[in-house]
C-alpha positions as CSV (number, residue, x, y, z in Angstrom):
1,M,26.8,-1.1,-31.7
2,S,27.7,-1.3,-28.1
3,K,31.4,-0.8,-28.9
4,Y,30.9,2.9,-30.0
5,T,31.4,5.8,-27.6
6,V,28.0,7.1,-28.2
7,E,25.0,4.5,-28.7
8,N,22.7,5.7,-31.4
9,L,19.6,3.8,-32.1
10,L,17.5,6.9,-33.0
11,R,18.6,6.9,-36.6
12,E,17.8,5.2,-40.0
13,P,18.5,1.3,-39.8
14,T,21.4,1.5,-42.4
15,E,22.3,-2.0,-41.7
16,I,19.5,-3.1,-44.1
17,Y,21.7,-2.0,-47.1
18,P,24.7,-4.0,-46.5
19,C,22.3,-6.9,-45.6
20,L,20.6,-6.6,-49.1
21,V,24.0,-6.5,-50.7
22,L,25.4,-9.5,-48.9
23,L,22.2,-11.7,-49.7
24,T,22.4,-10.5,-53.5
25,V,26.1,-11.5,-53.8
26,S,25.4,-14.8,-52.1
27,L,22.7,-15.5,-54.7
28,L,25.0,-14.6,-57.6
29,V,27.7,-16.8,-56.2
30,L,25.4,-19.7,-55.9
31,S,23.8,-18.9,-59.4
32,Y,27.1,-18.3,-61.2
33,P,30.0,-19.8,-59.5
34,G,32.0,-19.9,-62.9
35,V,31.9,-16.0,-63.1
36,F,33.7,-16.0,-59.9
37,L,36.1,-18.7,-60.9
38,I,35.1,-21.2,-58.0
39,D,33.5,-24.5,-58.0
40,M,30.2,-25.3,-56.5
41,P,31.3,-26.4,-53.0
42,T,33.3,-23.4,-52.7
43,A,30.3,-21.2,-53.9
44,K,28.0,-22.9,-51.3
45,L,30.5,-22.2,-48.5
46,M,31.0,-18.7,-49.6
47,A,27.1,-18.1,-49.8
48,L,26.9,-19.5,-46.4
49,V,29.4,-17.0,-44.9
50,L,27.7,-14.1,-46.7
51,S,24.4,-15.1,-45.4
52,V,25.6,-15.2,-41.9
53,F,27.0,-11.8,-42.2
54,A,23.7,-10.8,-43.8
55,F,21.7,-12.2,-41.0
56,V,23.8,-10.3,-38.4
57,R,23.3,-7.1,-40.2
58,A,19.4,-7.8,-40.5
59,Y,19.3,-8.5,-36.8
60,Q,21.2,-5.2,-36.0
61,A,18.5,-3.4,-38.3
62,Y,15.7,-5.2,-36.6
63,K,16.8,-4.1,-33.1
64,V,16.9,-0.5,-34.3
65,I,13.4,-0.7,-35.8
66,R,12.0,-2.6,-32.7
67,Y,13.5,-0.1,-30.5
68,Q,11.9,2.9,-32.2
69,K,8.6,1.1,-32.4
70,R,8.5,0.2,-28.7
71,L,9.2,3.9,-27.9
72,L,5.5,4.6,-29.1
73,K,3.6,1.5,-28.5
74,M,3.9,-1.5,-26.3
75,P,2.4,-5.0,-26.7
76,Y,-0.8,-5.7,-24.8
77,Y,-0.2,-7.5,-21.6
78,A,-2.7,-9.0,-19.4
79,L,-3.0,-11.9,-17.0
80,A,-5.8,-13.8,-15.6
81,T,-5.9,-15.0,-11.8
82,K,-4.3,-18.3,-12.4
83,E,-1.7,-16.8,-14.9
84,V,0.1,-14.9,-12.4
85,P,3.4,-16.7,-11.6
86,V,3.6,-18.2,-8.1
87,S,6.7,-19.2,-6.3
88,M,7.6,-19.5,-2.4
89,K,11.2,-18.4,-3.5
90,N,10.5,-15.2,-5.6
91,L,7.8,-12.6,-6.0
92,F,6.4,-11.7,-9.4
93,V,6.0,-8.1,-9.9
94,G,5.5,-7.5,-13.6
95,K,7.4,-7.3,-16.9
96,G,10.3,-5.0,-17.4
97,F,14.0,-4.6,-17.3
98,R,16.8,-3.6,-14.9
99,W,17.5,0.0,-15.3
100,M,21.2,0.6,-16.1
101,P,23.3,3.8,-16.8
102,R,22.7,3.0,-20.6
103,H,19.1,3.5,-20.2
104,T,19.8,6.9,-18.5
105,Q,21.9,7.6,-21.6
106,R,19.1,6.7,-24.1
107,L,16.6,8.9,-22.0
108,N,18.8,11.9,-22.3
109,Q,19.1,11.2,-26.0
110,I,15.4,10.9,-26.8
111,R,14.8,14.2,-25.0
112,E,16.9,16.1,-27.6
113,V,15.0,18.3,-29.9
114,K,16.4,16.4,-32.9
115,N,14.7,13.3,-31.8
116,E,11.4,14.7,-31.4
117,K,9.9,12.5,-34.1
118,Y,10.8,9.3,-32.4
119,R,8.6,10.2,-29.5
120,T,5.6,11.6,-31.5
121,P,3.1,9.5,-33.2
122,G,3.3,9.7,-37.1
123,K,1.1,11.6,-39.4
124,L,-1.1,8.7,-40.4
125,F,-1.8,8.0,-36.7
126,Q,-2.6,11.7,-36.3
127,W,-4.9,11.7,-39.2
128,A,-6.7,8.7,-37.9
129,R,-7.3,10.4,-34.6
130,S,-8.6,13.5,-36.2
131,I,-11.2,11.6,-38.3
132,E,-12.3,10.0,-35.0
133,E,-12.9,13.6,-33.6
134,K,-14.5,15.1,-36.6
135,Y,-16.8,12.2,-37.8
136,P,-17.2,9.9,-34.5
137,Q,-20.3,8.2,-35.9
138,S,-18.8,7.3,-39.3
139,R,-18.0,3.7,-40.4
140,L,-14.4,4.8,-40.9
141,A,-13.9,6.3,-37.6
142,R,-15.3,3.2,-36.0
143,Y,-12.7,1.1,-37.9
144,L,-9.9,3.5,-36.9
145,S,-10.8,3.3,-33.3
146,S,-11.0,-0.5,-33.2
147,P,-8.3,-2.5,-31.4
148,S,-8.2,-5.0,-34.4
149,V,-4.9,-6.5,-35.6
150,F,-5.9,-5.4,-39.1
151,N,-6.1,-1.7,-38.0
152,P,-2.5,-0.4,-38.6
153,V,-3.4,3.0,-36.8
154,K,-5.4,1.7,-33.8
155,P,-5.4,4.1,-30.8
156,L,-3.0,3.8,-27.9
157,P,-4.6,2.3,-24.7
158,P,-5.7,5.2,-22.3
159,V,-2.6,5.0,-20.0
160,F,-1.3,8.5,-20.9
161,G,2.1,9.4,-19.7
162,S,5.3,8.9,-21.7
163,P,5.3,5.4,-23.2
164,F,8.9,5.7,-24.3
165,L,10.1,5.4,-20.7
166,H,9.4,1.6,-20.8
167,G,10.5,1.3,-24.5
168,L,14.1,2.4,-23.6
169,G,14.6,-1.1,-22.4
170,G,14.1,-2.7,-25.8
171,E,12.6,-5.9,-24.3
172,D,10.4,-7.2,-21.6
173,K,11.2,-10.0,-19.2
174,P,9.3,-11.1,-16.1
175,I,10.7,-9.3,-13.0
176,Y,11.2,-11.2,-9.7
177,I,12.3,-10.0,-6.3
178,P,13.4,-12.6,-3.6
179,Q,10.7,-13.3,-1.1
180,A,13.3,-13.1,1.7
181,V,13.4,-9.2,1.1
182,R,9.8,-8.8,2.0
183,G,10.7,-9.0,5.7
184,G,12.4,-5.6,5.2
185,H,8.8,-4.5,4.1
186,T,7.6,-2.8,0.9
187,F,6.4,0.7,0.1
188,V,4.1,1.4,-2.9
189,L,3.7,5.0,-3.8
190,G,1.2,6.4,-6.4
191,T,-1.3,9.0,-6.9
192,T,-5.0,8.3,-7.5
193,G,-5.9,6.0,-10.4
194,V,-2.4,5.1,-11.5
195,G,-2.5,1.4,-10.5
196,K,-1.9,0.9,-6.8
197,T,-5.0,-1.3,-6.6
198,R,-3.8,-3.4,-9.5
199,C,-0.4,-3.7,-7.9
200,S,-1.8,-5.0,-4.5
201,S,-3.9,-7.5,-6.5
202,I,-0.9,-9.0,-8.1
203,L,1.0,-9.3,-4.7
204,I,-2.0,-10.4,-2.8
205,N,-2.8,-13.0,-5.3
206,Q,0.5,-14.6,-4.9
207,D,0.4,-14.5,-1.2
208,I,-3.1,-16.2,-1.2
209,R,-2.0,-19.0,-3.7
210,N,1.2,-19.6,-1.7
211,G,-1.1,-20.7,1.1
212,Q,0.0,-17.9,3.6
213,A,-1.7,-15.9,6.2
214,V,-2.9,-12.5,4.6
215,I,-4.6,-9.6,6.1
216,V,-5.6,-6.5,3.9
217,V,-6.7,-3.4,5.6
218,D,-8.4,-1.2,2.9
219,P,-9.9,2.0,4.0
220,K,-11.8,2.7,0.7
221,G,-13.5,-0.6,0.6
222,D,-12.4,-1.4,-3.0
223,K,-14.9,-3.8,-4.8
224,D,-12.3,-5.0,-7.4
225,L,-9.9,-5.9,-4.7
226,V,-12.4,-8.0,-2.9
227,R,-13.3,-9.7,-6.3
228,D,-9.5,-10.4,-7.0
229,M,-9.0,-11.8,-3.5
230,Y,-12.2,-14.2,-4.0
231,S,-10.8,-15.3,-7.4
232,A,-7.2,-15.9,-5.8
233,C,-8.8,-17.9,-3.0
234,K,-11.1,-19.9,-5.3
235,A,-8.0,-20.6,-7.6
236,A,-6.2,-21.9,-4.6
237,N,-9.1,-23.8,-3.0
238,R,-9.0,-21.4,0.0
239,L,-12.4,-20.1,0.1
240,D,-13.0,-21.6,3.6
241,D,-10.0,-19.6,4.7
242,F,-11.4,-16.2,3.4
243,N,-13.3,-13.9,5.8
244,I,-14.6,-10.3,4.9
245,V,-15.1,-7.4,7.3
246,H,-16.7,-4.6,5.5
247,L,-18.3,-1.4,7.0
248,G,-20.0,-0.8,3.6
249,Y,-22.1,-4.1,4.0
250,P,-22.8,-4.3,7.7
251,E,-25.5,-6.9,7.5
252,L,-23.2,-9.3,5.4
253,S,-20.1,-8.5,7.2
254,A,-18.1,-10.8,9.6
255,T,-17.6,-9.3,13.1
256,Y,-14.4,-8.2,14.6
257,N,-13.7,-6.7,17.9
258,P,-10.4,-4.7,17.8
259,L,-10.5,-4.1,21.7
260,K,-11.1,-7.7,22.7
261,N,-7.5,-9.0,22.5
262,Y,-4.5,-7.3,24.3
263,D,-1.2,-8.1,26.0
264,Q,-1.6,-5.5,28.6
265,I,-5.0,-4.0,29.4
266,T,-4.1,-0.6,29.0
267,E,-3.9,-1.0,25.4
268,I,-7.5,-0.6,25.1
269,A,-7.4,3.0,26.2
270,T,-4.6,3.7,23.9
271,R,-6.5,2.2,21.0
272,L,-9.5,4.4,21.7
273,T,-7.8,7.5,22.4
274,G,-5.4,7.1,19.6
275,A,-8.3,8.4,17.2
276,I,-8.5,11.6,19.2
277,D,-7.3,14.6,17.0
278,A,-6.1,17.0,19.8
279,E,-3.8,20.0,19.7
280,G,-2.5,22.3,22.3
281,E,-4.5,22.1,25.6
282,G,-6.6,19.4,24.1
283,K,-3.6,17.0,24.4
284,Q,-3.9,17.3,28.1
285,F,-7.6,16.4,28.1
286,A,-6.8,13.6,25.9
287,A,-4.4,12.2,28.3
288,F,-7.0,12.7,31.1
289,A,-9.5,10.9,28.8
290,W,-7.0,8.0,28.3
291,Q,-6.9,7.8,32.2
292,Y,-10.6,7.3,32.7
293,V,-11.1,5.0,29.6
294,D,-8.4,2.8,31.4
295,V,-10.2,2.7,34.5
296,V,-13.5,1.6,32.7
297,A,-11.6,-1.1,30.6
298,K,-9.9,-2.5,33.9
299,G,-13.2,-2.2,35.7
300,L,-15.2,-4.4,32.7
301,C,-12.3,-6.9,32.7
302,E,-12.5,-7.4,36.6
303,V,-16.3,-7.9,36.5
304,G,-15.9,-10.4,33.6
305,K,-17.3,-8.3,30.7
306,T,-15.7,-7.9,27.3
307,A,-14.5,-4.5,26.5
308,T,-16.4,-3.0,23.5
309,Y,-17.1,0.3,22.1
310,K,-20.6,0.2,23.4
311,Q,-19.6,-1.0,26.9
312,I,-17.0,1.6,27.3
313,A,-19.3,4.4,26.0
314,F,-22.1,3.3,28.3
315,Y,-20.0,3.0,31.6
316,I,-17.6,5.9,31.0
317,K,-20.8,8.2,31.7
318,R,-21.9,5.8,34.4
319,L,-18.8,5.2,36.5
320,D,-20.9,4.9,39.7
321,S,-22.8,1.8,38.1
322,L,-19.5,0.3,37.1
323,L,-18.2,0.8,40.8
324,M,-21.3,-0.9,42.1
325,L,-20.8,-3.9,39.7
326,Y,-17.1,-4.1,40.7
327,A,-17.7,-3.7,44.4
328,D,-20.6,-6.3,44.4
329,K,-18.0,-8.9,42.7
330,I,-14.9,-8.3,45.0
331,M,-16.2,-6.7,48.3
332,P,-18.1,-9.9,49.5
333,V,-14.8,-11.8,49.5
334,R,-12.9,-8.9,51.2
335,D,-15.4,-7.8,53.6
336,S,-18.1,-10.2,54.8
337,G,-20.3,-7.3,56.1
338,Y,-20.4,-5.5,52.7
339,L,-23.8,-6.7,51.5
340,Y,-25.4,-6.2,54.9
341,G,-23.7,-2.7,55.3
342,V,-25.0,-1.4,51.9
343,E,-28.6,-2.6,52.7
344,S,-28.3,-0.9,56.2
345,I,-27.3,2.3,54.6
346,I,-30.2,2.1,52.3
347,A,-32.6,1.2,55.1
348,E,-31.3,3.9,57.4
349,H,-31.8,6.7,54.6
350,N,-35.2,5.5,53.7
351,S,-36.4,5.7,57.2
352,K,-35.7,9.3,57.5
353,V,-38.1,12.2,56.8
354,D,-37.5,15.7,56.0
355,K,-38.4,18.8,58.2
356,N,-42.0,18.5,56.9
357,G,-42.2,15.1,57.9
358,N,-42.3,13.7,54.6
359,P,-40.2,10.5,53.8
360,L,-36.9,11.2,51.9
361,P,-36.7,10.1,48.2
362,E,-35.6,6.6,48.1
363,M,-31.7,5.9,47.9
364,E,-30.3,4.4,44.8
365,R,-28.3,1.3,45.6
366,K,-25.4,2.6,43.7
367,T,-25.3,5.8,46.0
368,A,-25.2,3.4,49.1
369,V,-22.3,1.4,47.7
370,I,-20.3,4.7,47.0
371,K,-21.0,5.7,50.8
372,Y,-19.9,2.3,51.8
373,I,-16.7,2.3,49.7
374,K,-15.9,5.7,51.0
375,Q,-16.0,4.4,54.6
376,Y,-14.2,1.1,53.8
377,I,-11.2,3.1,52.2
378,S,-11.0,5.4,55.1
379,N,-11.1,2.6,57.6
380,Q,-8.2,0.8,55.7
381,F,-6.1,4.1,56.2
382,E,-7.2,4.3,59.9
383,K,-5.9,0.6,60.4
384,G,-2.7,1.5,58.8
385,N,-3.2,-0.6,55.8
386,P,-2.9,1.9,53.1
387,D,-0.3,-0.2,51.0
388,E,-3.0,-2.7,50.4
389,L,-4.8,-0.1,48.3
390,Q,-1.9,1.2,46.2
391,D,-2.4,-1.3,43.3
392,D,-6.0,-1.8,43.9
393,L,-8.6,-0.5,41.4
394,L,-11.3,0.1,44.1
395,P,-10.0,3.5,45.1
396,I,-9.2,4.5,41.6
397,L,-12.7,3.7,40.5
398,Y,-14.1,5.3,43.6
399,E,-12.5,8.6,42.9
400,A,-13.5,8.5,39.3
401,A,-17.2,7.9,40.4
402,V,-17.3,10.9,42.8
403,I,-15.4,13.4,40.8
404,D,-17.2,16.7,40.0
405,K,-19.5,15.9,37.0
406,Q,-18.9,19.4,35.2
407,Y,-15.1,18.8,35.4
408,Y,-15.4,15.2,34.4
409,D,-17.6,16.0,31.4
410,K,-14.9,18.3,30.1
411,I,-12.3,15.5,30.4
412,I,-14.2,12.9,28.6
413,A,-15.6,15.4,25.9
414,S,-12.6,14.4,23.5
415,V,-13.3,10.8,23.6
416,G,-17.1,11.0,23.5
417,P,-17.4,11.9,19.9
418,V,-15.2,8.9,18.9
419,L,-17.4,6.5,20.7
420,A,-20.6,8.1,19.6
421,E,-19.6,7.9,15.9
422,I,-18.6,4.2,16.0
423,N,-21.6,3.3,18.2
424,G,-24.1,5.3,16.0
425,S,-23.0,3.9,12.9
426,S,-22.9,0.6,11.0
427,A,-19.7,-0.1,12.5
428,S,-21.3,-0.7,15.9
429,G,-22.7,-4.2,14.7
430,I,-19.4,-5.3,13.2
431,F,-16.8,-3.9,15.7
432,S,-18.7,-3.4,19.1
433,V,-19.5,-7.0,19.7
434,E,-18.4,-9.4,22.7
435,N,-18.2,-12.6,20.6
436,S,-16.7,-11.7,17.2
437,D,-16.0,-14.1,14.2
438,I,-12.5,-12.8,13.9
439,E,-9.4,-13.0,15.9
440,L,-6.0,-11.9,14.5
441,M,-4.0,-14.6,16.2
442,D,-6.4,-17.2,14.8
443,V,-5.8,-15.8,11.3
444,I,-2.1,-15.9,11.5
445,K,-1.7,-19.4,13.2
446,H,-4.1,-21.0,10.8
447,R,-3.1,-19.2,7.7
448,K,-6.4,-17.5,6.8
449,V,-7.3,-14.6,4.6
450,L,-8.8,-11.7,6.0
451,Y,-10.2,-8.5,4.1
452,I,-11.1,-5.5,6.3
453,G,-12.8,-2.7,4.4
454,L,-13.3,0.4,6.3
455,D,-15.6,2.4,3.9
456,S,-13.8,5.8,4.6
457,L,-15.7,7.6,1.9
458,T,-19.0,7.2,3.8
459,N,-17.5,7.8,7.4
460,A,-14.0,8.8,7.4
461,N,-13.8,9.4,11.1
462,V,-15.0,5.8,12.0
463,A,-12.6,4.4,9.4
464,Q,-9.7,6.3,11.1
465,A,-10.5,5.2,14.7
466,V,-11.1,1.7,13.8
467,G,-8.0,1.5,11.5
468,K,-5.8,2.6,14.4
469,A,-7.3,0.1,16.7
470,I,-6.5,-2.6,14.2
471,L,-2.9,-1.6,14.0
472,S,-2.7,-1.6,17.7
473,D,-4.3,-5.1,17.9
474,L,-1.6,-6.3,15.3
475,V,1.2,-4.9,17.5
476,S,-0.2,-6.8,20.3
477,T,-0.6,-9.9,18.5
478,A,3.0,-9.7,17.2
479,G,4.1,-9.3,20.8
480,K,2.3,-12.6,21.9
481,I,3.9,-14.4,18.9
482,Y,7.4,-13.1,20.1
483,K,6.7,-14.9,23.4
484,E,5.9,-18.2,21.8
485,S,9.2,-20.2,21.9
486,D,8.0,-22.6,18.9
487,G,6.1,-19.8,17.1
488,N,7.0,-19.9,13.6
489,Y,4.4,-17.9,11.5
490,K,4.3,-15.6,8.6
491,L,1.8,-12.8,8.0
492,N,1.6,-10.7,4.8
493,L,-0.1,-7.5,6.0
494,H,-1.2,-5.1,3.1
495,C,-2.2,-1.6,4.3
496,D,-4.0,0.4,1.6
497,E,-4.2,4.3,1.9
498,L,-2.0,4.1,4.9
499,S,-2.0,7.8,5.6
500,E,-5.8,7.4,6.6
501,F,-5.1,5.4,9.7
502,I,-1.4,5.4,10.4
503,Q,-0.2,6.1,14.0
504,D,2.8,5.3,16.1
505,S,1.8,1.7,16.6
506,F,2.4,1.1,12.8
507,I,6.0,2.2,13.4
508,K,6.5,-0.4,16.0
509,I,5.2,-3.1,13.5
510,L,7.8,-2.1,11.0
511,N,10.6,-1.8,13.7
512,K,9.9,-5.0,15.8
513,A,7.4,-7.2,14.2
514,R,9.6,-8.8,11.6
515,G,10.8,-11.3,14.2
516,A,7.2,-12.3,14.6
517,G,7.0,-13.0,10.8
518,F,5.3,-9.8,9.6
519,Q,5.8,-8.8,6.0
520,V,4.2,-5.4,5.5
521,T,3.2,-3.9,2.2
522,A,2.2,-0.4,2.7
523,Y,0.4,1.9,0.0
524,A,0.3,5.6,0.0
525,Q,-0.3,8.5,-2.3
526,T,2.4,11.0,-1.2
527,K,5.0,11.3,1.3
528,Q,3.3,14.5,2.7
529,D,0.2,12.2,3.5
530,L,2.2,10.4,6.1
531,E,3.8,13.7,7.4
532,V,0.3,15.1,8.1
533,A,-1.2,11.8,9.4
534,L,1.8,11.3,11.8
535,G,2.1,15.1,12.7
536,S,5.8,15.2,12.2
537,K,8.2,15.0,9.2
538,A,10.8,13.1,11.4
539,M,8.1,10.4,12.0
540,A,7.4,10.0,8.3
541,E,11.2,9.6,7.6
542,V,11.2,7.0,10.3
543,T,8.5,5.1,8.5
544,E,10.1,5.5,5.2
545,G,13.4,4.2,6.7
546,N,11.8,1.0,7.7
547,L,10.4,0.3,4.3
548,N,13.3,-1.1,2.2
549,T,11.6,-1.9,-1.2
550,I,10.1,0.8,-3.0
551,I,7.6,0.5,-6.0
552,M,7.0,4.0,-7.2
553,L,4.1,4.5,-9.7
554,R,3.3,8.0,-11.0
555,V,3.4,10.6,-8.3
556,I,3.0,14.4,-8.6
557,T,4.8,16.1,-5.7
558,E,8.6,16.5,-6.0
559,E,9.0,15.6,-2.2
560,T,7.6,12.2,-2.9
561,T,9.8,11.5,-6.0
562,K,12.8,12.1,-3.7
563,V,11.9,9.0,-1.7
564,L,13.1,7.1,-4.6
565,I,15.6,9.5,-6.4
566,N,17.7,10.4,-3.3
567,M,18.5,6.6,-3.0
568,L,20.0,6.3,-6.5
569,P,23.3,7.4,-7.6
570,K,24.4,9.6,-10.4
571,V,25.6,8.3,-13.7
572,D,27.9,9.7,-16.4
573,V,26.1,10.2,-19.8
574,T,27.8,11.3,-23.1
575,S,26.6,13.9,-25.6
576,H,27.6,14.3,-29.2
577,T,28.4,17.8,-30.5
578,Q,29.3,18.7,-34.1
579,V,31.7,21.5,-34.5
580,S,32.5,23.3,-37.9
581,M,35.1,26.1,-38.4
582,V,36.4,28.1,-41.3
583,N,39.6,30.3,-41.3
584,D,40.6,32.6,-44.3
585,T,44.1,33.6,-45.2
586,P,43.7,36.8,-47.4
587,H,47.2,37.0,-48.5
588,G,47.0,33.3,-49.8
589,E,50.4,32.0,-48.6
590,D,51.5,28.8,-50.1
591,N,48.3,29.1,-52.4
592,V,46.1,28.4,-49.4
593,Y,43.2,31.0,-49.0
594,F,41.0,29.3,-46.4
595,T,41.0,26.3,-44.2
596,T,38.0,24.2,-42.7
597,T,37.7,21.9,-39.8
598,N,35.0,19.5,-38.8
599,E,35.0,17.9,-35.5
600,D,32.6,15.5,-33.5
601,R,33.2,16.3,-29.9
602,V,32.0,13.8,-27.1
603,Q,31.3,15.3,-23.8
604,T,30.5,13.5,-20.5
605,K,28.5,14.9,-17.6
606,S,27.0,13.5,-14.3
607,V,23.1,13.4,-14.0
608,P,20.7,11.6,-11.8
609,M,19.8,8.0,-12.8
610,I,16.1,9.3,-13.0
611,E,14.7,12.6,-12.3
612,A,11.4,13.9,-10.8
613,C,9.8,14.5,-14.3
614,D,10.3,10.8,-15.3
615,I,8.4,9.7,-12.5
616,R,5.7,12.3,-13.2
617,D,5.6,11.0,-16.8
618,L,4.9,7.4,-15.9
619,P,2.0,5.8,-17.8
620,I,-0.7,4.3,-15.9
621,G,0.2,0.7,-14.5
622,Q,4.0,1.4,-14.9
623,A,6.5,1.9,-12.1
624,F,10.0,2.0,-10.9
625,L,11.1,-0.7,-8.5
626,L,14.1,-0.3,-6.1
627,V,15.0,-3.5,-4.4
628,N,18.2,-5.3,-2.8
629,G,19.9,-2.3,-1.8
630,G,20.1,-0.5,-5.0
631,E,18.8,-2.5,-7.8
632,L,16.4,-0.3,-10.0
633,Y,13.9,-1.8,-12.4
634,K,11.4,-0.5,-14.7
635,I,8.3,-2.5,-14.7
636,R,4.6,-2.5,-16.0
637,L,1.8,-4.4,-14.3
638,P,-0.4,-6.8,-16.3
639,L,-3.9,-5.7,-17.0
640,P,-6.5,-7.8,-15.4
641,V,-8.6,-10.5,-17.2
642,N,-12.0,-11.4,-16.1
643,D,-11.7,-15.1,-15.8
644,G,-15.2,-15.5,-14.4
645,L,-14.0,-16.9,-11.0
646,A,-15.6,-14.2,-9.0
647,P,-19.3,-12.9,-9.1
648,D,-19.7,-9.5,-10.1
649,D,-21.8,-8.6,-7.1
650,V,-19.7,-8.1,-4.0
651,M,-22.7,-8.7,-1.7
652,Q,-23.2,-12.3,-3.3
653,I,-19.4,-12.8,-2.4
654,M,-19.8,-11.6,1.2
655,H,-23.0,-13.8,1.6
656,E,-21.1,-16.9,0.2
657,I,-18.0,-16.2,2.3
658,N,-19.4,-15.1,5.6
659,G,-22.5,-17.2,5.6
660,K,-24.8,-14.1,6.4
661,E,-28.2,-13.6,4.9
662,Q,-28.7,-10.8,2.4
């Protein structure tokens, strides 16, 4: 069939008839060789040859029938945790086929009006569905709706979409992509409820069972994903490597301070103020807020305190107290008269009386420290030593402590709500701790598995703020790995619902963290989500440009479909047109009164390999995969099988994994 100009599988399987004829003749030859004037050995040879040709025709008919059947209904496909293939060389993504120009040809053919019957269920199937609607409680309706193999009209699975898109391939084979291409990062796009979580489970399953470091950042806090990760860890005997951070269950969650580790201390202020949503003049105040958060972070570091959300929230409103702590640590070394001088200032003030002879209110020690530091800085300038104070935190912290309070409150007003939301929520006990259970460098070096659920449905602002801080911590960790001469690590980073916490630091991970062994798989619903989150279409395109492998499930917006379609070539498809013409000759010259012409015209036109409507029509759990710089595959993901490896209760899982009491 492939030798013809126009392939046509949407037709009656006429090969059955010559098959029957050939089989009949072969039987006659074997039964009555004398009629054909041949001996028995020759009859057997002839029957064998005829049977071979009959088999060829039967196989051709079978392919036509199977193709038409698969356009409406696919075989059930599900895998348990241990059944998902695992390989260090290749990554399994599902079953499917490579999409070639012939599949685009078939797609155009099935959409023709004359072929509508091949994409529409038969009358018996439609009758069965009508019985279910009219008599839902009847015994017949229960039988017709059952998935039994003895039910010839059982309903289709609730995946909706156009099932013929996958049926165009004719057969399913396991589809693998090289693990090596994952260093170029992967982008999974799909609207709500079309299979992104199942896709992530399949990929994460293999990463865990391959013994690699895995970090999953999940803003929603999906329970099914937690259970799937637990099952994969149990199957790989890695439950001891598994840790769960989950805002939805603060009493059971492991702790993680995203401000604790940094390459440069200025990163702390960047992580905090990155969550400020400011426009216009607000951006200027956000920049000033960064400056004062940076001062607080440096001050805490100098006095030996770990930067946490609580510590920063406390001291950013009490800079005079931080100045006192800082001065008490460094000034006794610099100035032997510091402690005596502060006490003298307090004693002198407390000895004074007002005009009525009443003693003045006692001076607070921090006020005396500020007064002493002011005099100390002034003395340094008078002695001609101002250069010694250029890189010193002391004058910076002093200036911040004595700034006008009304003006200062306006400056830090933008960062205040961020800190208040985190410290006033369940996130405080998880992320605002000095000695945390989790450190990202430890996860990467010791190949651990970390799940971070941000519970964004409960508190979206906290999820966004913490998510951005986590990304910044990852960038800093990648920088440290770069500096290790013998560092040879690999991290599989899965970021679900990326648009909820993406920022510039994520682009740094895509651009530069490959050399540190980071392999990113990012999940999003639409391209526009990235544009809104990053505040720029150009930034969103930069992000897309660093995600080389694309898995696109069903999406709705045309802009999002172009992320895939614009990377595909156009192909030539052929169409078949029948033309009939009649010409009459009234005078009947040469006894010819009319002529007729019948033609079959084959035309070629250039069309996109797939179109936006094809992506919008994808059933749930099916996707297009673009990999290796232009290879397009049509895949379907396996349904999950409850193999009993994970408890149904997520709280029980967290209690077992994190060792916290319920």
